N, C-alpha and C positions, 0 to 999 in steps of 0.2 A: 439534515446535514450532520455528518460525523465531525466532531471537533477534536482537535488534538493540540499539541504544542509544538511550535516550530523550534529550530535550534536556538533562537534568541531567547526562548522562554516566554514569548508573548503569545497570547491566544491567536489562532488564525481567524480571519474574518471572511476572506474571499474564496477559500477552497479548503477542503478537508485535508488534514495531515495526520497520519497515524504512524506511531512507532510501534513495531511489533518485535519484541526481543526474541522469544523462543517459541511462541505458540501461534503460528499462522493459522492453524486449524480452527482456533477459537474466533479469530477475527474475520476470516474470509466470508462467512455467511453474511455478516453485518456489512462488509464492504460491498458485496454483490447486491445487497438489498437497497443500497443508497440510491439517491436520485441522480448521482453523477456517474460518469463512465466513459467520458470522451477519451481521457488518457490516464495512465497510471505509471508508477515506477516502482521497481523492487530493487533493493540494495541488499547485498549479502556477500559473505566470504565463501560460502559453499556453492559453487556454480550449479551443481545438480539440484540442490534444494531451492535455490533462487529461481531456476527455470521452472521447477515444479509448481512453485507458488504463482509465478507469472502466468503459467498456463491455465490456472484456475480462476484468474480474474476476468470478469466480464467488462471489458473496456475496448474501445475502438483501437487504441494503441497502448502497448505495454513496453516500457523501456527497462532493460536489465543492466545493472551495474554491479560487478563483483570485483572484489579486491582481495 
């Protein structure tokens, strides 16, 4: 399980949460190797970059949110 920190600052227990600031290239291989992959979400301000990262995730469903 990949562990991260949710927005409340508490460790996650039931699902992996990752925050990727600028280096999606470094984290994508680890995410795609993980045992999970039913759903994922990508949040970003640059729609083209957000869609590019989402397209490289191996998951059954990928949600994209950009603002």
